[in-house]
C-alpha positions as CSV (number, residue, x, y, z in Angstrom):
1,M,0.4,0.1,0.1
2,T,1.5,3.6,-1.1
3,T,1.4,6.6,1.3
4,P,0.1,9.3,-0.3
5,T,2.2,12.3,-1.2
6,L,1.4,15.7,0.3
7,P,2.2,19.1,-2.2
8,R,5.6,20.5,-1.1
9,P,4.8,23.8,0.8
10,T,6.7,26.6,-0.4
11,G,7.4,28.7,2.6
12,S,7.6,28.1,6.7
13,P,4.5,29.0,8.7
14,E,7.3,32.3,9.6
15,Y,7.9,33.2,6.3
16,P,5.2,32.2,3.8
17,G,5.8,32.2,0.2
18,P,3.8,35.1,-2.0
19,P,0.4,34.6,-2.0
20,E,-1.2,32.1,-4.5
21,G,-1.5,33.9,-7.8
22,R,1.1,37.0,-7.4
23,L,4.5,36.9,-8.2
24,P,7.6,38.2,-6.2
25,E,8.5,41.6,-6.4
26,D,11.4,42.1,-8.3
27,R,14.3,44.7,-7.2
28,R,13.5,47.4,-9.8
29,H,9.4,47.6,-8.3
30,M,10.5,47.4,-4.8
31,L,13.3,50.5,-5.3
32,R,10.4,52.6,-7.2
33,R,7.7,51.8,-3.9
34,R,10.0,52.7,-1.3
35,F,11.0,55.7,-3.8
36,L,7.4,56.7,-3.7
37,T,7.1,55.9,-0.2
38,L,10.0,58.2,0.6
39,L,8.1,61.3,-1.7
40,T,5.3,60.6,0.1
41,I,6.2,60.8,3.5
42,V,8.7,64.1,2.2
43,L,5.8,66.1,0.6
44,L,3.6,65.0,3.6
45,V,6.0,66.1,6.3
46,G,8.6,68.3,4.5
47,V,5.9,71.0,2.9
48,P,4.4,71.5,6.2
49,A,7.1,72.5,7.9
50,G,8.8,74.8,5.2
51,Y,5.3,76.6,5.5
52,L,5.8,76.5,9.0
53,V,9.2,78.2,8.8
54,I,8.6,80.6,6.5
55,S,5.1,82.0,8.4
56,A,7.3,82.1,11.4
57,G,9.9,84.1,9.6
58,Q,6.9,86.5,8.4
59,S,5.3,87.1,11.3
60,R,8.7,88.0,13.2
61,D,9.6,90.2,10.3
62,S,5.7,91.7,10.7
63,G,6.2,91.8,14.5
64,I,9.8,93.5,14.2
65,D,7.7,95.9,11.6
66,K,5.4,96.5,13.9
67,E,7.8,96.8,16.9
68,R,9.4,99.4,15.2
69,E,6.6,101.4,14.7
70,S,4.9,101.4,17.9
71,S,8.1,102.7,19.6
72,A,8.7,105.4,17.0
73,S,8.1,108.5,18.4
74,G,6.9,111.6,16.2
75,L,5.7,112.0,12.5
76,Q,7.1,109.2,10.3
77,D,8.0,110.4,6.8
78,N,5.5,107.9,5.2
79,W,1.9,107.1,4.0
80,P,-0.2,105.3,6.6
81,S,-1.3,101.9,5.8
82,Q,-4.2,101.6,3.5
83,M,-6.2,99.5,6.7
84,K,-5.1,102.1,8.9
85,R,-6.5,104.6,6.6
86,R,-9.5,102.5,6.5
87,V,-10.4,102.2,9.8
88,F,-9.5,105.8,10.8
89,E,-11.4,107.2,7.7
90,V,-8.7,109.3,6.6
91,P,-8.7,109.3,2.7
92,V,-5.6,111.2,2.0
93,P,-5.5,111.4,-2.0
94,S,-3.5,110.3,-4.5
95,D,-1.8,113.8,-5.2
96,A,-0.7,114.2,-2.1
97,W,2.9,114.7,-1.1
98,N,5.6,115.2,2.3
99,V,3.2,112.9,3.7
100,S,3.7,111.8,7.2
101,Y,1.9,110.1,9.9
102,Y,1.7,108.8,13.5
103,E,-0.5,106.5,15.9
104,T,-0.9,106.5,19.5
105,S,-3.1,103.6,21.1
106,N,-4.3,103.0,24.5
107,W,-7.0,101.0,25.9
108,K,-9.6,103.9,26.1
109,T,-8.8,106.0,22.4
110,S,-6.7,105.4,19.1
111,R,-5.9,108.4,17.7
112,L,-4.4,108.8,13.8
113,Y,-2.3,111.7,13.0
114,V,-1.5,112.2,9.4
115,Q,0.0,115.5,7.5
116,F,0.2,115.8,3.9
117,T,0.4,118.7,1.2
118,T,-2.0,118.4,-1.9
119,T,-3.4,120.3,-4.6
120,A,-6.7,122.7,-4.8
121,A,-8.6,119.6,-6.4
122,G,-7.0,117.4,-3.8
123,L,-8.2,119.4,-0.9
124,D,-11.6,119.2,-2.2
125,A,-11.6,115.6,-3.0
126,Y,-10.0,115.1,0.4
127,L,-12.8,116.7,1.9
128,H,-15.2,114.9,0.2
129,D,-14.4,111.5,0.9
130,S,-14.4,112.8,4.4
131,G,-17.4,113.8,4.4
132,T,-17.6,117.2,4.7
133,S,-16.7,120.1,2.2
134,R,-14.5,123.4,1.6
135,A,-17.7,125.2,3.3
136,A,-17.7,123.9,6.4
137,L,-13.9,125.1,6.8
138,T,-14.1,128.0,9.3
139,P,-11.3,130.7,8.5
140,G,-9.2,131.0,11.8
141,D,-10.1,127.8,13.1
142,L,-7.7,125.4,14.9
143,T,-9.4,122.8,15.5
144,V,-6.7,120.4,16.3
145,G,-6.0,120.9,20.1
146,T,-2.7,122.0,21.3
147,R,-2.1,118.9,23.7
148,D,-2.5,116.8,20.1
149,A,-0.5,119.2,18.3
150,E,2.8,119.2,20.8
151,I,2.3,115.2,20.6
152,V,3.7,115.2,16.8
153,G,5.4,118.6,17.1
154,W,3.3,121.1,14.8
155,D,3.4,124.3,14.9
156,F,0.7,126.2,13.8
157,R,1.9,129.6,13.9
158,P,-0.5,132.7,14.2
159,D,1.0,134.1,10.6
160,R,-0.6,131.6,8.2
161,G,-3.7,131.3,6.7
162,W,-5.9,128.6,9.1
163,S,-9.1,127.4,8.9
164,G,-10.3,124.1,10.1
165,T,-13.6,122.0,10.5
166,S,-14.5,118.5,12.7
167,V,-16.5,115.7,10.9
168,D,-18.7,113.6,14.0
169,R,-19.4,110.3,12.8
170,E,-21.8,107.4,14.8
171,E,-20.0,105.4,16.8
172,P,-18.2,103.3,16.7
173,R,-17.0,105.0,13.5
174,P,-13.8,107.8,14.5
175,T,-14.3,111.8,14.6
176,S,-11.8,113.4,12.8
177,D,-10.3,117.1,13.4
178,I,-9.1,118.9,10.1
179,T,-6.9,121.9,10.1
180,V,-5.7,123.3,6.9
181,D,-2.6,125.6,5.8
182,L,-4.5,127.7,2.9
183,T,-1.8,130.1,2.9
184,D,-0.5,128.7,-0.4
185,P,-4.8,128.3,-1.7
186,A,-3.2,126.6,-4.9
187,F,-0.9,124.1,-2.5
188,P,-3.1,123.6,0.9
189,R,-1.6,122.0,3.6
190,V,-3.4,119.9,5.6
191,Y,-3.3,118.3,9.8
192,V,-6.0,115.7,10.7
193,V,-6.1,114.0,14.1
194,S,-8.8,111.1,13.9
195,T,-9.7,109.8,16.8
196,T,-11.7,106.0,17.4
197,S,-12.6,104.5,20.6
198,P,-11.8,100.7,20.5
């Protein structure tokens, strides 16, 4: 009587052979699979990490700029940012020059001080965009207070042709005190203090 022969196993329980119907992976496919796995890991980890490094650098630079701006004392020879102009409702005309500004803030109020020179048409556009007009300017009226003038070093000499007006807006919108030097009507010099309560 012959003993039946069992099929020869292709692997041991610890190291089974390839699944039925599937050939073993050759070296080229293995290297390609490992490369794709490595590339996926680099993209999943490296890209967000790079983004965080860039964001941290930009945030640090932005913080330095804000710190430099807040520590500056007196007017800065520059245009206030569009965001500041929008928040404080100070629409500096596009043809303005000699533009300077200064901002102060505390828990109660924030103020934006702006000065610029413009043309007669630029003054009319500025006043209109501020919610007032040239007709509202009162000759001899210095609407910017002494304390505010001292903070930024404005000297409203009596020999100049001053006119002024104030723009009161409904809270929480800012109020603006506008003083204009019309000594040379073709090139008026504007001084404005816009005050808002956070």
